[in-house]
TORDO-372607 format. One record per residue (C-alpha): residue number from 0; residue in three letters; x, y, z. Coordinates in Angstrom, 2 decimals. Example, Ala and Ser with C-alpha at 12.3 -4.5 7.8 and 13.67 -1.06 7.14 Angstrom:
residues 2
{0; 'ALA'; {12.30; -4.50; 7.80}}
{1; 'SER'; {13.67; -1.06; 7.14}}
***
This chain:
residues 410
{0; 'MET'; {0.05; -0.23; -0.20}}
{1; 'THR'; {1.45; 3.66; -0.65}}
{2; 'PRO'; {1.53; 6.09; 1.39}}
{3; 'GLU'; {-1.35; 7.81; -0.58}}
{4; 'GLU'; {-3.52; 4.82; -0.56}}
{5; 'GLN'; {-3.16; 4.28; 3.31}}
{6; 'ALA'; {-4.05; 8.72; 3.66}}
{7; 'ALA'; {-6.82; 7.93; 1.54}}
{8; 'ILE'; {-8.49; 5.10; 3.45}}
{9; 'ALA'; {-8.01; 7.24; 6.45}}
{10; 'THR'; {-9.36; 10.04; 4.93}}
{11; 'LEU'; {-12.57; 7.81; 3.78}}
{12; 'ARG'; {-12.77; 6.38; 7.41}}
{13; 'GLN'; {-13.53; 10.10; 8.99}}
{14; 'PRO'; {-17.09; 11.62; 9.42}}
{15; 'GLN'; {-15.45; 14.97; 8.11}}
{16; 'ALA'; {-15.10; 13.47; 4.66}}
{17; 'ILE'; {-18.65; 12.38; 4.33}}
{18; 'ARG'; {-19.20; 15.76; 4.79}}
{19; 'ASP'; {-16.91; 16.98; 2.45}}
{20; 'ARG'; {-17.77; 14.94; -0.59}}
{21; 'CYS'; {-21.05; 15.63; 0.29}}
{22; 'GLN'; {-20.58; 19.12; -0.07}}
{23; 'GLN'; {-19.18; 18.65; -3.54}}
{24; 'LEU'; {-22.04; 17.08; -4.60}}
{25; 'PHE'; {-24.35; 19.74; -3.50}}
{26; 'ASP'; {-22.26; 22.05; -4.68}}
{27; 'PHE'; {-23.06; 20.88; -8.09}}
{28; 'CYS'; {-26.50; 20.70; -7.55}}
{29; 'ALA'; {-27.08; 24.52; -6.39}}
{30; 'ALA'; {-25.01; 25.16; -10.37}}
{31; 'ASP'; {-27.70; 22.73; -11.35}}
{32; 'GLN'; {-24.65; 20.85; -12.88}}
{33; 'LEU'; {-26.15; 17.07; -11.37}}
{34; 'GLU'; {-28.24; 15.04; -13.83}}
{35; 'ASN'; {-31.08; 13.66; -11.56}}
{36; 'PHE'; {-31.30; 16.13; -9.09}}
{37; 'ALA'; {-32.40; 20.05; -8.55}}
{38; 'CYS'; {-32.73; 21.34; -4.59}}
{39; 'ASP'; {-35.34; 24.02; -4.07}}
{40; 'LEU'; {-34.07; 25.42; -0.48}}
{41; 'SER'; {-36.81; 27.86; -0.03}}
{42; 'LYS'; {-38.62; 24.77; 1.42}}
{43; 'LEU'; {-36.64; 24.21; 3.91}}
{44; 'ASP'; {-38.46; 26.36; 6.71}}
{45; 'ASP'; {-41.18; 24.45; 5.80}}
{46; 'VAL'; {-39.76; 21.05; 6.22}}
{47; 'ALA'; {-38.24; 21.94; 9.42}}
{48; 'ALA'; {-41.48; 23.34; 10.53}}
{49; 'TYR'; {-42.78; 19.72; 9.95}}
{50; 'VAL'; {-39.98; 18.12; 11.55}}
{51; 'VAL'; {-40.81; 20.35; 14.69}}
{52; 'GLU'; {-44.34; 19.25; 14.28}}
{53; 'THR'; {-43.52; 15.93; 14.02}}
{54; 'THR'; {-41.45; 16.03; 17.23}}
{55; 'GLN'; {-43.90; 17.51; 19.32}}
{56; 'GLN'; {-46.54; 14.82; 18.54}}
{57; 'LEU'; {-43.75; 12.18; 19.36}}
{58; 'TYR'; {-42.09; 13.97; 22.27}}
{59; 'PRO'; {-44.78; 16.71; 23.85}}
{60; 'ASN'; {-42.01; 18.07; 26.14}}
{61; 'PHE'; {-39.02; 18.06; 23.24}}
{62; 'ASP'; {-36.93; 16.08; 25.75}}
{63; 'VAL'; {-35.85; 14.07; 23.00}}
{64; 'PRO'; {-34.02; 10.68; 23.62}}
{65; 'PHE'; {-30.14; 9.72; 21.17}}
{66; 'HIS'; {-31.15; 8.15; 17.68}}
{67; 'SER'; {-30.41; 4.95; 18.42}}
{68; 'ARG'; {-31.07; 0.66; 17.89}}
{69; 'TRP'; {-32.51; 1.04; 21.52}}
{70; 'ARG'; {-35.47; 3.30; 20.81}}
{71; 'HIS'; {-36.76; 0.31; 18.49}}
{72; 'PHE'; {-36.61; -2.62; 21.07}}
{73; 'ASP'; {-39.77; -1.50; 22.54}}
{74; 'ALA'; {-41.96; -0.98; 19.88}}
{75; 'GLY'; {-45.20; -0.03; 20.70}}
{76; 'GLY'; {-44.97; 0.39; 23.62}}
{77; 'GLU'; {-44.22; -2.85; 25.02}}
{78; 'ALA'; {-41.20; -2.80; 27.66}}
{79; 'ARG'; {-38.59; -5.32; 26.27}}
{80; 'LEU'; {-35.54; -3.91; 27.65}}
{81; 'ALA'; {-36.74; -4.35; 31.21}}
{82; 'ALA'; {-36.70; -8.35; 31.07}}
{83; 'LEU'; {-33.25; -7.25; 28.98}}
{84; 'ASP'; {-32.29; -5.88; 32.05}}
{85; 'GLU'; {-33.30; -7.74; 34.39}}
{86; 'ALA'; {-31.98; -10.69; 32.74}}
{87; 'LEU'; {-28.11; -8.89; 33.13}}
{88; 'ARG'; {-29.14; -7.41; 36.59}}
{89; 'GLY'; {-26.92; -9.90; 38.42}}
{90; 'LEU'; {-23.38; -9.18; 36.12}}
{91; 'SER'; {-20.90; -6.91; 36.82}}
{92; 'ASP'; {-21.36; -3.22; 35.00}}
{93; 'MET'; {-18.73; -3.86; 32.30}}
{94; 'ALA'; {-19.77; -7.85; 31.89}}
{95; 'ALA'; {-23.35; -6.15; 31.37}}
{96; 'ALA'; {-22.14; -3.60; 29.38}}
{97; 'ARG'; {-20.44; -6.71; 26.90}}
{98; 'SER'; {-23.99; -8.05; 26.52}}
{99; 'ARG'; {-25.56; -4.86; 25.49}}
{100; 'LEU'; {-22.78; -3.86; 22.82}}
{101; 'ASP'; {-22.80; -7.58; 21.58}}
{102; 'LEU'; {-27.51; -6.98; 21.02}}
{103; 'ALA'; {-26.34; -3.28; 19.31}}
{104; 'ILE'; {-24.21; -4.81; 16.92}}
{105; 'VAL'; {-25.75; -7.70; 15.65}}
{106; 'SER'; {-28.92; -5.73; 15.46}}
{107; 'VAL'; {-27.80; -2.57; 14.01}}
{108; 'LEU'; {-25.91; -5.49; 11.05}}
{109; 'LEU'; {-29.15; -6.82; 10.64}}
{110; 'ASP'; {-31.10; -3.52; 9.97}}
{111; 'ALA'; {-31.45; -3.08; 6.73}}
{112; 'GLY'; {-34.58; -2.07; 5.15}}
{113; 'ALA'; {-37.01; -5.29; 5.43}}
{114; 'GLY'; {-39.37; -4.22; 2.56}}
{115; 'SER'; {-42.78; -3.48; 2.86}}
{116; 'GLN'; {-44.07; -6.79; 3.04}}
{117; 'TRP'; {-42.58; -8.05; 5.57}}
{118; 'ARG'; {-43.68; -7.96; 9.36}}
{119; 'TYR'; {-42.69; -10.13; 12.81}}
{120; 'HIS'; {-45.49; -10.99; 15.21}}
{121; 'ASP'; {-43.95; -11.04; 18.42}}
{122; 'ALA'; {-45.63; -13.64; 20.65}}
{123; 'ALA'; {-45.12; -12.63; 23.78}}
{124; 'ALA'; {-46.50; -9.21; 23.36}}
{125; 'ASP'; {-48.87; -10.35; 20.77}}
{126; 'GLN'; {-47.83; -7.39; 18.39}}
{127; 'VAL'; {-47.23; -7.77; 14.84}}
{128; 'ILE'; {-44.17; -5.07; 13.43}}
{129; 'GLY'; {-42.85; -4.11; 10.27}}
{130; 'ARG'; {-39.59; -2.54; 9.00}}
{131; 'SER'; {-37.16; -1.51; 11.47}}
{132; 'GLU'; {-38.59; -2.25; 14.41}}
{133; 'GLY'; {-39.93; -5.51; 13.31}}
{134; 'LEU'; {-36.04; -6.47; 12.66}}
{135; 'ALA'; {-35.36; -5.20; 15.98}}
{136; 'VAL'; {-37.46; -7.03; 18.05}}
{137; 'ALA'; {-36.59; -9.70; 15.73}}
{138; 'SER'; {-33.09; -9.73; 16.51}}
{139; 'LEU'; {-33.37; -8.95; 20.72}}
{140; 'ARG'; {-35.77; -12.62; 20.71}}
{141; 'GLY'; {-33.46; -14.12; 18.99}}
{142; 'PHE'; {-30.86; -12.79; 20.98}}
{143; 'GLN'; {-32.39; -13.85; 24.45}}
{144; 'ALA'; {-32.78; -17.52; 23.02}}
{145; 'GLY'; {-29.09; -17.69; 22.43}}
{146; 'CYS'; {-29.35; -17.82; 18.17}}
{147; 'PHE'; {-25.82; -16.06; 18.20}}
{148; 'SER'; {-24.18; -17.52; 21.10}}
{149; 'SER'; {-22.39; -21.17; 20.77}}
{150; 'ASP'; {-22.52; -21.75; 25.00}}
{151; 'VAL'; {-25.87; -23.26; 25.50}}
{152; 'ALA'; {-24.95; -21.51; 29.26}}
{153; 'ALA'; {-24.29; -18.10; 28.26}}
{154; 'PRO'; {-27.32; -17.12; 25.74}}
{155; 'TYR'; {-26.97; -13.28; 25.84}}
{156; 'GLN'; {-23.69; -12.91; 23.97}}
{157; 'VAL'; {-23.07; -12.67; 20.61}}
{158; 'ASP'; {-19.51; -15.08; 19.36}}
{159; 'ALA'; {-17.82; -15.97; 16.32}}
{160; 'ALA'; {-18.60; -19.84; 16.55}}
{161; 'GLY'; {-22.49; -18.57; 17.28}}
{162; 'LEU'; {-22.09; -16.71; 14.06}}
{163; 'GLN'; {-20.70; -18.89; 11.74}}
{164; 'ASN'; {-22.42; -21.39; 12.83}}
{165; 'LEU'; {-26.01; -20.24; 11.37}}
{166; 'THR'; {-28.11; -21.44; 8.82}}
{167; 'GLU'; {-30.37; -19.61; 5.87}}
{168; 'ALA'; {-32.68; -21.81; 7.52}}
{169; 'ASP'; {-31.92; -20.50; 11.01}}
{170; 'LEU'; {-32.29; -16.90; 9.99}}
{171; 'ALA'; {-35.40; -17.59; 8.17}}
{172; 'ALA'; {-37.01; -19.03; 11.29}}
{173; 'LEU'; {-35.92; -15.72; 13.32}}
{174; 'PHE'; {-37.35; -13.45; 11.39}}
{175; 'GLN'; {-40.39; -15.81; 10.13}}
{176; 'VAL'; {-39.67; -15.97; 6.38}}
{177; 'SER'; {-42.06; -17.32; 4.54}}
{178; 'ASP'; {-43.65; -17.33; 0.49}}
{179; 'ASP'; {-46.61; -14.94; 2.44}}
{180; 'ASN'; {-43.68; -12.93; 4.37}}
{181; 'PRO'; {-40.60; -12.27; 2.32}}
{182; 'LEU'; {-37.58; -10.42; 4.00}}
{183; 'VAL'; {-35.58; -8.61; 1.52}}
{184; 'GLY'; {-31.93; -9.52; 1.35}}
{185; 'LEU'; {-32.61; -12.22; 3.38}}
{186; 'ALA'; {-28.94; -14.29; 2.22}}
{187; 'GLY'; {-27.07; -10.92; 1.89}}
{188; 'ARG'; {-27.81; -10.68; 5.96}}
{189; 'LEU'; {-26.55; -14.13; 6.50}}
{190; 'SER'; {-23.66; -13.61; 4.69}}
{191; 'LEU'; {-22.72; -10.33; 6.59}}
{192; 'LEU'; {-23.29; -12.39; 10.12}}
{193; 'HIS'; {-20.88; -15.34; 8.56}}
{194; 'GLN'; {-18.23; -12.87; 7.87}}
{195; 'LEU'; {-18.68; -11.04; 10.94}}
{196; 'GLY'; {-17.96; -14.35; 12.69}}
{197; 'GLN'; {-14.90; -14.41; 10.93}}
{198; 'THR'; {-13.68; -11.03; 11.37}}
{199; 'LEU'; {-14.27; -11.40; 14.85}}
{200; 'ALA'; {-12.39; -14.50; 14.77}}
{201; 'ALA'; {-9.41; -13.54; 12.61}}
{202; 'GLN'; {-8.91; -10.24; 15.40}}
{203; 'PRO'; {-8.15; -11.62; 18.58}}
{204; 'THR'; {-6.55; -7.94; 19.85}}
{205; 'ARG'; {-9.72; -6.39; 19.73}}
{206; 'PHE'; {-12.25; -9.21; 20.00}}
{207; 'GLY'; {-11.09; -11.58; 22.63}}
{208; 'SER'; {-11.19; -14.87; 23.39}}
{209; 'PRO'; {-13.88; -16.28; 22.83}}
{210; 'ALA'; {-14.24; -13.49; 20.17}}
{211; 'ARG'; {-17.11; -11.48; 20.69}}
{212; 'PRO'; {-18.10; -7.85; 19.39}}
{213; 'GLY'; {-18.39; -6.79; 23.24}}
{214; 'ASN'; {-15.05; -7.67; 23.86}}
{215; 'LEU'; {-14.38; -3.89; 22.06}}
{216; 'LEU'; {-15.74; -2.29; 25.68}}
{217; 'ASP'; {-12.30; -3.51; 27.14}}
{218; 'TYR'; {-10.03; -2.56; 23.67}}
{219; 'TRP'; {-11.43; 0.50; 23.49}}
{220; 'GLN'; {-11.12; 1.37; 27.56}}
{221; 'ALA'; {-7.53; 0.22; 27.25}}
{222; 'SER'; {-7.02; 2.28; 24.03}}
{223; 'PHE'; {-8.47; 5.28; 25.42}}
{224; 'GLY'; {-9.37; 5.48; 28.92}}
{225; 'GLN'; {-13.24; 6.36; 30.03}}
{226; 'SER'; {-13.78; 8.91; 26.87}}
{227; 'LEU'; {-13.38; 8.93; 23.40}}
{228; 'THR'; {-14.47; 11.05; 20.65}}
{229; 'ALA'; {-17.58; 10.45; 18.40}}
{230; 'ASP'; {-15.10; 10.77; 15.32}}
{231; 'THR'; {-12.62; 8.31; 16.98}}
{232; 'LEU'; {-15.44; 5.98; 17.68}}
{233; 'LEU'; {-16.80; 5.84; 14.25}}
{234; 'THR'; {-13.01; 5.34; 12.97}}
{235; 'GLU'; {-12.47; 2.45; 15.42}}
{236; 'VAL'; {-16.13; 0.85; 14.06}}
{237; 'LEU'; {-15.12; 1.17; 10.21}}
{238; 'GLU'; {-11.73; -0.55; 11.45}}
{239; 'SER'; {-12.92; -2.82; 13.33}}
{240; 'PHE'; {-15.67; -4.99; 11.28}}
{241; 'GLY'; {-14.29; -3.36; 7.83}}
{242; 'THR'; {-13.89; -6.62; 6.46}}
{243; 'ILE'; {-17.57; -7.61; 6.78}}
{244; 'TRP'; {-18.92; -6.25; 4.24}}
{245; 'PRO'; {-19.65; -7.61; 0.53}}
{246; 'GLY'; {-16.90; -6.76; -2.18}}
{247; 'ARG'; {-17.80; -3.00; -3.33}}
{248; 'VAL'; {-15.58; -0.52; -3.62}}
{249; 'ALA'; {-11.62; -1.05; -2.67}}
{250; 'ILE'; {-8.52; 0.54; -2.45}}
{251; 'ALA'; {-5.48; -1.39; -2.04}}
{252; 'ASP'; {-7.37; -4.62; -1.34}}
{253; 'THR'; {-8.93; -3.27; 2.01}}
{254; 'ASN'; {-12.66; -2.83; 1.45}}
{255; 'LEU'; {-14.24; 0.91; 2.12}}
{256; 'GLY'; {-17.71; -0.33; 2.61}}
{257; 'ASP'; {-20.78; 2.11; 2.51}}
{258; 'VAL'; {-18.60; 4.17; -0.17}}
{259; 'TRP'; {-18.81; 4.60; -3.82}}
{260; 'PRO'; {-18.38; 6.38; -6.53}}
{261; 'HIS'; {-19.95; 9.44; -8.43}}
{262; 'PRO'; {-18.68; 10.23; -12.02}}
{263; 'ALA'; {-19.28; 14.11; -11.48}}
{264; 'LEU'; {-15.89; 13.35; -8.88}}
{265; 'PRO'; {-12.56; 14.06; -10.47}}
{266; 'GLN'; {-10.39; 11.24; -9.97}}
{267; 'THR'; {-6.81; 13.05; -9.20}}
{268; 'GLY'; {-5.56; 10.11; -6.75}}
{269; 'PRO'; {-6.52; 7.35; -4.78}}
{270; 'GLY'; {-10.40; 7.49; -3.69}}
{271; 'SER'; {-11.12; 10.89; -5.24}}
{272; 'ASN'; {-13.91; 10.29; -6.81}}
{273; 'LEU'; {-15.48; 8.23; -4.05}}
{274; 'VAL'; {-18.46; 9.76; -1.74}}
{275; 'PRO'; {-18.79; 8.02; 2.04}}
{276; 'PHE'; {-21.59; 7.44; 3.84}}
{277; 'HIS'; {-21.34; 4.46; 6.36}}
{278; 'LYS'; {-24.46; 4.86; 7.22}}
{279; 'LEU'; {-24.98; 1.28; 8.83}}
{280; 'SER'; {-21.63; 2.16; 10.61}}
{281; 'GLN'; {-22.89; 5.31; 11.85}}
{282; 'TRP'; {-26.23; 3.58; 12.75}}
{283; 'LEU'; {-23.93; 1.63; 14.94}}
{284; 'THR'; {-22.06; 4.24; 16.57}}
{285; 'TYR'; {-24.91; 6.07; 17.33}}
{286; 'SER'; {-26.00; 3.01; 19.08}}
{287; 'LEU'; {-23.40; 2.47; 20.64}}
{288; 'VAL'; {-23.34; 5.26; 23.15}}
{289; 'GLU'; {-25.45; 4.25; 25.56}}
{290; 'PRO'; {-23.86; 0.74; 26.12}}
{291; 'LEU'; {-20.30; 2.34; 26.62}}
{292; 'GLN'; {-22.02; 5.08; 29.05}}
{293; 'SER'; {-23.45; 2.38; 31.05}}
{294; 'ALA'; {-20.26; 0.85; 31.90}}
{295; 'GLY'; {-18.60; 4.54; 32.63}}
{296; 'LEU'; {-17.54; 5.88; 29.17}}
{297; 'THR'; {-18.56; 8.84; 28.03}}
{298; 'VAL'; {-18.64; 9.54; 24.06}}
{299; 'GLN'; {-17.82; 13.91; 23.05}}
{300; 'ASN'; {-18.58; 15.30; 20.04}}
{301; 'LEU'; {-21.71; 13.73; 19.09}}
{302; 'ASN'; {-21.80; 16.72; 16.29}}
{303; 'ALA'; {-19.21; 15.17; 14.66}}
{304; 'LEU'; {-21.04; 12.54; 13.25}}
{305; 'THR'; {-23.38; 13.18; 10.21}}
{306; 'GLY'; {-27.08; 12.32; 9.44}}
{307; 'LEU'; {-27.64; 9.03; 7.88}}
{308; 'ALA'; {-27.94; 8.89; 4.39}}
{309; 'GLU'; {-30.89; 6.15; 4.03}}
{310; 'TYR'; {-34.19; 6.46; 2.87}}
{311; 'ARG'; {-36.72; 7.76; 5.20}}
{312; 'ASN'; {-34.16; 10.88; 5.71}}
{313; 'GLY'; {-33.38; 11.14; 1.93}}
{314; 'GLY'; {-37.46; 10.40; 1.12}}
{315; 'LEU'; {-38.22; 13.43; 3.70}}
{316; 'MET'; {-36.22; 15.34; 1.21}}
{317; 'VAL'; {-38.07; 14.39; -1.77}}
{318; 'ASP'; {-41.51; 14.07; -0.50}}
{319; 'LEU'; {-41.64; 17.74; 0.54}}
{320; 'GLY'; {-39.64; 19.25; -2.46}}
{321; 'LEU'; {-36.45; 19.89; -0.80}}
{322; 'LEU'; {-34.92; 17.85; -3.72}}
{323; 'VAL'; {-36.41; 17.53; -7.07}}
{324; 'PRO'; {-36.23; 14.55; -9.38}}
{325; 'LYS'; {-35.03; 15.90; -12.79}}
{326; 'HIS'; {-36.57; 13.12; -14.82}}
{327; 'PRO'; {-39.33; 10.44; -14.47}}
{328; 'ALA'; {-36.90; 7.82; -13.64}}
{329; 'VAL'; {-35.85; 9.05; -10.61}}
{330; 'THR'; {-38.92; 8.10; -9.15}}
{331; 'GLY'; {-40.33; 5.66; -11.87}}
{332; 'ALA'; {-37.19; 2.91; -12.34}}
{333; 'SER'; {-35.65; 0.45; -9.42}}
{334; 'HIS'; {-31.92; 1.88; -8.59}}
{335; 'LEU'; {-28.82; -0.14; -7.11}}
{336; 'PRO'; {-26.89; 1.46; -4.37}}
{337; 'SER'; {-24.49; 2.10; -6.45}}
{338; 'SER'; {-26.12; 3.90; -9.08}}
{339; 'PRO'; {-25.65; 7.88; -9.63}}
{340; 'VAL'; {-29.40; 8.09; -8.70}}
{341; 'VAL'; {-29.19; 6.78; -4.98}}
{342; 'VAL'; {-25.52; 8.49; -4.71}}
{343; 'GLU'; {-26.62; 12.00; -5.62}}
{344; 'TRP'; {-29.88; 11.26; -3.09}}
{345; 'ARG'; {-27.82; 10.14; -0.17}}
{346; 'ALA'; {-25.13; 13.02; -0.46}}
{347; 'LEU'; {-27.82; 15.99; -0.71}}
{348; 'THR'; {-29.52; 14.31; 2.11}}
{349; 'ILE'; {-26.41; 14.40; 4.50}}
{350; 'VAL'; {-25.71; 18.43; 3.22}}
{351; 'LEU'; {-29.84; 19.31; 4.02}}
{352; 'LEU'; {-29.69; 17.58; 7.15}}
{353; 'ASP'; {-27.14; 19.26; 8.47}}
{354; 'LEU'; {-28.94; 22.69; 7.08}}
{355; 'LEU'; {-32.73; 21.24; 8.49}}
{356; 'GLY'; {-30.94; 20.81; 11.60}}
{357; 'ASP'; {-30.06; 24.84; 11.98}}
{358; 'ARG'; {-33.77; 25.61; 11.14}}
{359; 'VAL'; {-35.23; 23.47; 13.55}}
{360; 'ARG'; {-32.81; 24.58; 16.31}}
{361; 'HIS'; {-33.59; 28.14; 15.54}}
{362; 'GLN'; {-37.43; 27.52; 15.22}}
{363; 'LEU'; {-36.81; 26.35; 19.12}}
{364; 'ASN'; {-34.22; 28.44; 20.24}}
{365; 'GLN'; {-31.78; 25.99; 21.01}}
{366; 'THR'; {-28.13; 24.96; 20.54}}
{367; 'PRO'; {-25.78; 22.44; 18.92}}
{368; 'GLU'; {-25.56; 20.98; 22.55}}
{369; 'GLU'; {-29.21; 21.35; 23.69}}
{370; 'LEU'; {-30.10; 19.70; 20.44}}
{371; 'PRO'; {-27.62; 17.71; 18.67}}
{372; 'LEU'; {-28.20; 16.24; 15.13}}
{373; 'ILE'; {-28.53; 12.97; 17.05}}
{374; 'LYS'; {-32.06; 14.29; 19.06}}
{375; 'ILE'; {-33.10; 15.85; 15.42}}
{376; 'LEU'; {-32.77; 12.78; 13.57}}
{377; 'GLU'; {-34.92; 10.87; 16.40}}
{378; 'GLY'; {-37.45; 13.42; 16.97}}
{379; 'GLY'; {-37.55; 14.01; 13.84}}
{380; 'THR'; {-36.17; 13.66; 10.21}}
{381; 'TRP'; {-35.99; 10.10; 10.43}}
{382; 'ALA'; {-39.72; 9.95; 12.03}}
{383; 'ALA'; {-40.80; 12.67; 9.59}}
{384; 'GLY'; {-39.58; 10.84; 6.65}}
{385; 'ARG'; {-42.12; 7.64; 7.85}}
{386; 'ARG'; {-44.62; 10.08; 8.89}}
{387; 'ILE'; {-44.72; 11.61; 5.14}}
{388; 'ALA'; {-44.09; 8.94; 3.16}}
{389; 'LYS'; {-47.47; 7.09; 4.98}}
{390; 'HIS'; {-49.44; 10.15; 4.07}}
{391; 'ARG'; {-48.11; 10.08; 0.24}}
{392; 'ARG'; {-48.15; 6.30; -0.29}}
{393; 'PRO'; {-50.57; 5.23; 2.19}}
{394; 'ASP'; {-51.17; 1.15; 0.99}}
{395; 'THR'; {-47.22; 0.53; 1.39}}
{396; 'GLY'; {-45.18; 3.78; 3.30}}
{397; 'ALA'; {-42.62; 2.95; 1.20}}
{398; 'PRO'; {-40.20; 5.71; 0.24}}
{399; 'PRO'; {-40.51; 8.02; -3.15}}
{400; 'ILE'; {-37.55; 6.05; -4.48}}
{401; 'ILE'; {-37.37; 2.33; -5.17}}
{402; 'ILE'; {-33.94; 0.58; -4.31}}
{403; 'GLN'; {-32.66; -2.53; -5.18}}
{404; 'SER'; {-31.12; -3.56; -1.68}}
{405; 'ASP'; {-29.31; -6.82; -1.01}}
{406; 'GLY'; {-29.72; -6.53; 2.34}}
{407; 'THR'; {-26.69; -4.58; 3.86}}
{408; 'VAL'; {-26.80; -1.01; 2.99}}
{409; 'PHE'; {-30.03; 0.72; 3.71}}
***
């Protein structure tokens, strides 16, 4: 690997690189030089007001929690996490935090879009739940049943052997997949878990023995003490799990993950034409904050992370007119994640989330410290994207742009 390639990889693992590359495409959009989208910033205040109204419906006192996987486990008002807390009560704070990290990591990695048809029946609560919350509850129930552990005496863990022993039939049973209840990207999800198992086993310094994701707690504590910054945490997540992603863009045989080329960006050196998003990795980083806090570690400067380039936030921008498709195929055809349509859509969404966050804070008279982006997403843009999608497309609640998902990106 050349020094230039090494520097490019390090740069693409920083949240600032996400903002910088997305801003490049946004500047092209503002100059009407993108093929697929225009932007109407006159709608910014109206969209901010819609986000504030949505937040007030969900959190009347604007006491908004962090946007993280932990919100989804109690979907439908069912206190599922209370049972988990009770099961972990006899453990030390560190041991309980390792279990929570195990759960958060495997659940987030299973959280790519489920599709509009799939549902999960949570028998214990007699609830039927779809989409991201359904995936969360299914993964929680699987975790509680020991589906990801190779040790029957220690069900509340995820380990390398447990992941590598999973079959497609196991995963289909966990998610209640059938001809009448199809789940998008089942094979892709299984491959991701198998790759995760291999990655855990291959890095004993990070993941210990038996190799578990939750052992990162000990590694990070030894490396950073009791405090680390959000951008450092994201880089650590990307370095720890970089090898799990299916074959995508690579520099010097290093898999970059959720990073995609765009033809408008100049190719002047290694990676100069690439746009990083790291959606699942940032979602994971956000979701690690609370388990780390439970072990006494603090994560600082959460505003260094970006918004999440996924279909709810992106759908909000299109459905409320901030992003304007320039030709019918944008919303009429389906698109691969690597397509210029999807790369543009996601990049413009990242920039607009920052602009929207500023407007939301202005309308609520809040500072970035009082209302960080992680709360605006929760309150917030993600919920507002789902709300307007349901209003525009009541039969499915699907996003306005159709993505050909393999179960590992969105």
